[in-house]
N, C-alpha and C positions, 0 to 999 in steps of 0.2 A: 217635271216628272222622277218617280223614286225608285228604287230598289226593287221595293216588291212590285211595282210597275212592270218593270223587264223579266223578274220571274215569272209572273202569272202571264205575262206572252209567251215566254221559255216553253212553260206547263200547255198553254195553245198550239204551238207548233209541235210539241210534245204527244197531244190527242191526236191532229190531224196524221202526223206519222205512223201511228203506231196503229188508228185505221187503217192508212195504207200497207201497213206490213199486214192485215191479217187475212188469213187465209184459209178457208175456200168460201169467198164472201160474192154468192151469182151475179154473175154479169157485170164486176167489179175490176177494177186495176188493182193489180197485186204484187208485188215481185215475181210470183209465175207466169204472169201474160197480163196484157190489156182488158181482158175479157170483155165488152160490147164497144169499146172505147176504140175508134178506129183511130185519132187524132190525141191519142195521146198514151204515155206509158207509163212503168212506176218510176224513172230515173228523171223526167221532166212534172209529175205531181209530187216529190219530193222536192225538187228545186221551187215549185209554186208555192210549198208550204212553207221554204226556208224565207220566201219573201215578204212573209205576214208578222215576221220577230217585230219589225220598228211598229207597223201599222196596230199591230194589236198592243204594245207596250202603249203609241196614245190612245185606244180604244181605252183603256186600262185607266190611262192619266183622266182620262173623260169622264168616263165612269163613274170614279170615286169624287170627283166634283160634282157629281150628277149637272150634267150638261146637257147642252137643250138635242133629243132627237132628231129635230131636223138641220139643228143650225151650226152644229158639231158633230153626230155619233155620223149622218149620211154621207157630209160633205169628208168623216175622215173614212169614211166605208168605199164614195168614190174613188180617194182616193189608194185605199189598199189594191184594188180593183185595176187599178191603170200599171200601176206596180207591178201587180201579176203577170198583165197581159204583155207588158214589157220583156218580161220575162220568159214568158212561154209563145212567143211569138203570136200571140193572138187567138190561143185556143182557153176555151172557159173550161180549168182545172179546177178552181172554191169560190166562184163566185158566189152561192147559196149559201158554201161556208161563210166566207166576206159576213154575212147578212148573219146566220144562226150561230157560227162561233163568234162573232165579234161581239155581239149583243149580250151573250153569256160572258164574256169578258170583262163589255163593260159595268155589267149585273153586280160583280162577284168581284169587281175592282169596287162597287157603292160597298155592297155588305163588306168588306173588309174597313171600308173607312169606317162604317158605321157601328160593327161588334169587334173585328181583329179575328175572330176566328169564323169564318160563316160556314151554317148548313145548308142541305138543299134550300128548306125552306127560306132561310133567311135571304139565301139567293134569288129565289121565286119571286118573293115580296120585295125585296130592293127595285125588280124590274118592273114589276106591277106599281109599284106607289110611284118608281122615279120617271117610267115611262108609258108606263100601260094606258093613257090617252091617248098617247100621240101615236103610240101602234095599231091605237084600236083604227084611229082616222087612217093613217097609213094604211094599214087590211083593207079598207073600202075602198078604199083608188081605184080604178078603173084603168091598169095599165097593160092597154092590149097589145106591148110591143111585147113585154114581157112572156118566159114559158109562161106565167103563172096565171100571165092575164088570158093567154090563149085558152089553158086548160080550163078555168073558170068559164069563160065562153060555152066551149065547148061540149063541158061533163057537169057542169056546174058545183067542181071540186074545190076547196081550197089547198090551197099549199101554204109555203114558208112563213109571209105574212098573216095568217091565220094563226099558226101556229106561235107564232112569236105574243100576237094581242092576245092570245089565253098563257102567258106565261107557259109554254113550253112542256105541254102534257106530256107530249109522246117520252121528254127529258126524264121528264121528273115523275109520271105516274107508270108509264113501260120504261124507260131505260137504266133507270137508277137503278129501279126494285130487281128490276132481272138480271141485270148485272153482280149487284149484292147476293144474290144469291147462289147462283154460280159461281163465285168465288167461295161463298159459306160450301157450298156441297164438293169442294176440291177441282173446279177446273182450274186450269192454267190459263194462263192473259185473255191468250190465240182464242180459246174455247169456249170466255166468257165471251172474248166480243162476239165469235159471229153465233151463241144464243141470243145474243143481247140485240146483234142486227137482226136475225130472226125474226124476235117478238116488236123488232119496230117494223118489221115489217108485214106482218101479219095484223099488224095493227093501226096504220099507216096511210093516208092518202098521197104517196108519193106521185110527186106535180113528171118530175124527170120518165117516169112510168107511164102514167097518162099521156103524157105528150107524146112521145115516142108510139105508145099503141092505144090508147083510148082505154077506156071503162073495159075492154076486153081485158086487156093486159092488167090493169089491176086489179082484177078481178081473179086473174091467172098468179100474179103475186103476191096475194094475201091469200091464197090456197093452199098456194104451196110450202108458204113457209107454217102457214097454221097445222097442215099437214104433218109438218117437219117435226115439229114440236108437238104435237099430238103422240106422235112414236116415241116421246122420247128427247127429241133436240139431241146436245151435244154429249147427253147423260147415254145415250144409247150407242150399243156397240156397232160400229160402223158406220156413225155420224159421219167423220172425214168423206166416206165415199159416198156418202150419198147427198152432202152437199156438194162434193163436187158434180156429180149428177148433174144436180141442179144448177151449177154455175153453166155445166154446157147447155143446159134447156134453156138457160137465158140467155146465153150468148148465141143460138138458136134464132133467138126471137126478138134477139136486139133490142134487150130487155138490162137494164139496166138501175137499181133504187137507187140513184145519186142522193136525195132527201135525204131518207135512211140512213146512209152513210155518215149523211152531215150530222142526223143528229145522232146516232154512235157517236164521233167526235166529242158533241158538247159532254154523253154520259162519261164519257173519260174523264174529259175535262174535271168537269161538277164534282165527279168520285173522287179525284184524287185533291183535288182542293179541298175537301172533308173530312172531317175524320171521321162523323158519323156515318159518311154514303156507303 
């Protein structure tokens, strides 16, 4: 394990913490409140994120070496999940992030090994070229016990596995361009993060939402996010109050776009690891 692996791991944990800090995120945990989550709060989520530092470093090292998805990355992810659950007392705080952020940590590690100064395109190519076939097989499996498997059976929609198999279009085609445009428009980190989250919510079938509320909830989330963006998003006067009102509406419906929150963390990680992102 190299110093670069440790630096990349710290960047990943920072991205998770920055996603947590952003507010208002409809239904999601923040320093202000726990959103639609009765079993977790900001402090617990921070401890959970911090527990992933060493696992992310191991994933970076495995990615740099182009290690097997089945034989190396999956076991490292399972080990990371065990450590997280030990810290949180069994609460599933970052299972989805371990998969999504962990895969991108591995892909960034591989891109660094190949080029030394990765771009978003190089990271996406490293992910596809190194683990694309294994990810496609993984996505096709029917894991009926998982949230993704249950959602697929009930609604016909796919989640994080399919997103990963397609090399994270949500991150690279929606998240990064939106975040970049928001920062260029002069939005601060918080507003740019919220703008990006809403763009992801408007374009992604979030399995956390679908698991909690089915297709009707999924439509509500996508429509609410699209309407917010159509009105100007975080560039509109009073955007904060409008986003906060949606936050309360999501809590009332017990909805939380946790998958999109993971993709926001992925977006922040890739954006900060690349000079041209």
